[in-house]
C-alpha positions in Angstrom: -30.6 -33.4 -33.7 -27.6 -35.5 -33.1 -25.7 -35.8 -29.9 -22.6 -34.1 -31.5 -24.7 -30.9 -32.0 -26.1 -30.9 -28.5 -22.7 -31.7 -26.8 -21.3 -28.1 -26.8 -24.5 -26.8 -25.3 -24.5 -29.4 -22.6 -20.9 -28.6 -21.7 -21.6 -24.8 -21.7 -24.6 -25.3 -19.3 -22.5 -27.5 -17.0 -19.7 -25.0 -16.9 -22.1 -22.1 -16.1 -23.6 -24.2 -13.3 -20.1 -24.9 -11.8 -19.1 -21.2 -12.1 -22.2 -19.9 -10.3 -21.9 -22.6 -7.7 -18.3 -21.7 -6.8 -19.2 -18.0 -6.8 -22.1 -18.6 -4.4 -19.7 -20.6 -2.2 -17.2 -17.8 -2.1 -20.0 -15.3 -1.3 -21.2 -17.5 1.6 -17.6 -17.8 3.0 -17.2 -14.0 2.8 -20.5 -13.5 4.6 -19.6 -16.0 7.3 -16.2 -14.3 7.8 -17.9 -10.9 8.1 -20.5 -12.2 10.6 -17.7 -13.7 12.8 -16.1 -10.2 13.2 -15.8 -9.1 16.8 -14.6 -5.9 18.4 -10.8 -6.0 18.6 -10.4 -8.0 15.4 -7.9 -6.7 12.8 -9.4 -6.2 9.3 -8.4 -5.2 5.8 -11.0 -3.3 3.8 -11.5 -4.0 0.1 -9.7 -0.7 -0.5 -6.6 -1.9 1.3 -7.0 0.0 4.6 -6.0 -1.9 7.8 -8.0 -1.1 11.0 -9.3 -2.6 14.2 -13.0 -3.4 14.6 -14.5 -1.2 17.3 -18.2 -2.0 17.0 -20.2 -4.4 14.8 -23.7 -3.5 13.7 -26.2 -5.3 11.4 -25.0 -3.8 8.1 -22.1 -1.6 9.2 -18.8 -1.8 11.2 -17.1 1.0 13.1 -13.4 0.8 12.6 -10.6 2.3 14.6 -7.9 3.4 12.1 -5.7 5.2 14.5 -5.7 7.4 17.6 -9.0 9.3 17.4 -9.8 8.1 13.9 -13.1 6.2 13.8 -14.6 5.2 10.4 -18.0 3.7 9.6 -17.9 1.1 6.8 -20.4 -1.2 5.3 -19.8 -4.9 6.3 -19.5 -5.7 2.6 -16.5 -3.4 2.4 -14.5 -5.7 4.7 -12.2 -7.8 2.5 -10.5 -10.0 5.2 -10.6 -10.6 8.9 -6.9 -11.0 9.9 -5.4 -13.1 12.8 -3.7 -11.1 15.5 -0.2 -12.2 14.4 -0.9 -11.3 10.8 -2.4 -7.9 11.7 0.5 -7.0 14.0 3.0 -8.1 11.3 1.5 -5.9 8.6 0.5 -2.9 10.7 3.1 -2.7 13.3 5.9 -4.6 11.5 6.1 -7.1 14.4 7.3 -10.6 13.7 6.6 -13.5 16.0 10.4 -14.1 16.5 11.5 -10.6 16.1 13.6 -10.5 19.3 17.0 -9.8 17.6 16.0 -6.3 16.5 16.1 -3.6 19.1 14.6 -0.1 19.2 18.1 1.2 18.6 18.4 -0.6 15.2 18.5 1.9 12.3 17.2 0.7 9.0 18.2 3.0 6.0 15.4 4.1 3.8 17.4 3.6 0.6 20.2 1.4 -0.6 22.9 4.1 -0.5 24.5 2.6 2.6 25.1 -0.6 0.7 27.1 1.1 -2.0 28.9 3.8 0.0 32.6 3.5 0.5 34.7 5.4 3.0 35.7 7.9 0.2 32.1 8.6 -0.9 30.9 8.7 2.7 33.4 11.5 3.5 32.6 13.4 0.4 29.7 15.8 1.1 29.6 17.3 -2.4 26.3 17.2 -4.1 25.6 15.7 -7.4 24.5 18.3 -10.0 21.2 17.2 -11.4 20.9 20.3 -13.7 18.9 22.2 -11.0 20.3 25.4 -9.5 19.4 27.4 -6.5 17.3 30.5 -7.2 20.0 32.7 -5.8 22.7 31.1 -8.0 20.5 31.4 -11.0 19.9 35.1 -10.3 23.7 35.6 -9.9 24.3 33.8 -13.2 21.7 36.0 -15.0 23.2 39.2 -13.6 26.7 38.1 -14.7 25.4 37.3 -18.2 23.8 40.8 -18.4 27.1 42.4 -17.4 29.1 40.6 -20.0 26.5 41.3 -22.6 26.6 45.0 -21.7 30.4 45.1 -22.0 30.5 43.4 -25.4 27.9 45.8 -26.7 29.9 48.8 -25.5 33.1 47.8 -27.3 
């Protein structure tokens, strides 16, 4: 066989070796990260839940997900151990230099305050989205029956 025929196989074997090596390296880093967890650390599970480590066991971790909510997870289910700053920023919305916001600050939950003018703010009329109240619908049905009855009588 010639070298040209063997070259694709050599490249394929080399690529597979590099891929398995990097995968093993990532697994080792994840195992090291999970083994360094301590009670009080903020974590994110692979499902996206944020919690605080309460207890660390050999293969499991007890997480505190809120007041009175304790969950047992496998260590492999921990996706990331977060720094205190990052955990507080994500879970509590706290920034390191977040001193300019006070507890009295009101943040709207939609963009309506950005587009409201004084005229639209004063107008309390509702937009008709094609839905009616049940009572209004019953009244309309009763009115329709009355007009149908009158036209039949004539």
